[in-house]
N, C-alpha and C positions, 0 to 999 in steps of 0.2 A: 504494500500500500504506500502510495506517495504521500508523505506528510509535509511536503514543501508548501509554503503559503501560496495562495492563488493570486495572480495579478492579471486583470483584464488588459488586453492589448488590442488596439485598432488592428484589424486583420490585414489591412494594407501594409502596415509596418512589418508584418511577418512574411510578406511576399505574395499575399493573395490579391488577385486582380479584381478588386471589388470597388475601386474608386469610381467617381462619376464618369471619368473618361475611359474606364475599362482597364486602367493601369494599376500598378501597385507602387508602393514607396518603401521597399525593403530597407531596414535600418539595422546595421550590424550590432550597434549598442543595445537595441531593444531585443534582438534575437539572442544576444548573449545572456539576457536575463534568465533564459531557460536553464542555466547552470544552477541558479538559486531558487527559482520559483516555478510553479506550475503555471503556464501561460494559458489564458482563456481568450481565444480570438473572438472579437466581436466586430460587427459592422452595423451600426444603427440605421444606415440608409437602406441596406438590404433588408434588415428587419422591419423597416417601415414600408416595404413594398416597392422600392425603387428598382428598376431594371439596371443592368450594367451593360453598356454605359447608359447614362441619362444626362439631360441638360444640367449644366452647372447650377448650383444654388448658393444663395447668400442670405445672411440675416440683414434685414433692413435696419440700418443704424438708428438707434434711439427709439425703435418701436417698442411700445409697452402696451399690451403683452407682446412678447417677441413674435415677429412675423418673418417667415422665410419665403422667399420667392425664387423661382427658377429664371434662367436667362430669357425665357419667353414671357415673363411677367405673371406666370401662374402661381398662385398662393399654394405652397406645399407644406405649410406649417404643421398641419395635422399629421402628415406622414412622418415628419421629424419627431413629433411628440410620441407617436405610436412606436417608432423604432427605439427611441430612448427608453420608453417604459419597458419594452420587451427585453432590452439589454440589461436594465436594472434588475429585472426578474432573474436573468441568468446569473448576475453577480450575487444576488441574494441566495440563490439555490446553491452556488459554489462557495458560499461564505467568503466572498472576495471583498477585501477592504481597500484595495488600491487599483488604479488603472493608469496605463500609459497610453495616451491618445494623440492622434495626429494634429499637429499645430494648424491653426488658421481655418480649420474646417468648420462649416456651419453646424455640424454634429459634434465634433470632438475638440474644437479649438478651446484653448485654455488661456485666457488673458488677452487674446487678440484674434479678431476675425475680419473677414472682408466686409465692407460697408453696405452691400446691397446694390451698388451702382455698376458692378461688373467692370470696374475700371482698374482693378488691382489695388485699390486703396484699403489699407488696414486701419482698424479702429479698435480701441479697447473693448473687450467683450468676451463672452463665453458661448461656446456652441451649446445647442439644446441638450445634448446628452451630457456633456461635461458639467453643465450647470445642474442638471438633475442629479447626477452622481454626487456632486459637491454638496448639494442640499440634503442628500441622503447620508452624508457622513463618509463617503468614499473619498480617499485621498486621490487627487487627480494630478498627474504629471504629463508633460509632453515628451516627445522623443529626444529632446535636447537635455532632459532632466533625469536621465537614468541614474546618474551619480547621486542626485538628491534622494531618489527612492532608495538606493542602496544604503546611503548614510542614515536615512530615517529608520530603515529596518535594523541596521546595526545598533543604533542608539536605543531602540525599543528592546532589542534582545539583551543588551547590557543591563537594562533596568528592570527587566521582566523576570520575576522569580517563579512564574507559573510553569506548569508542565507543557503548555501548548507551544508548538513551534513558532518561531518568530517569522 
């Protein structure tokens, strides 16, 4: 039985061709996490019913509640929320407490996302899934922060006297 802690990972970072453009974004640093963690691949957009490929989508900057549109102007917010909820269920079923998600994505972006104009402009913000995870108490990292995840786990293990694996 694998007793390694579970970390959810954007499937595209593990080499799965599930992005809006049909590509993947494999990341060696993320893939290397498999040495210490059981990785749970997730793709909120696929879980939300999007085909691969599909038109690019962006969060409309400043919209409250959050509104997501595709490049054709279609409101796809509901699909993003549905995919995020399904992924959160997967994390809960796996007792997963951390996730490494793809930067800038309208699903997975953490701290910065595209502004909804499809001009390449980035603005502060969180993807729909990243925000839901964060609100649910899941630690959210992006692919540039794998070192932060490892440091967090190490510090927790040093201070944790329980029998549970770190």
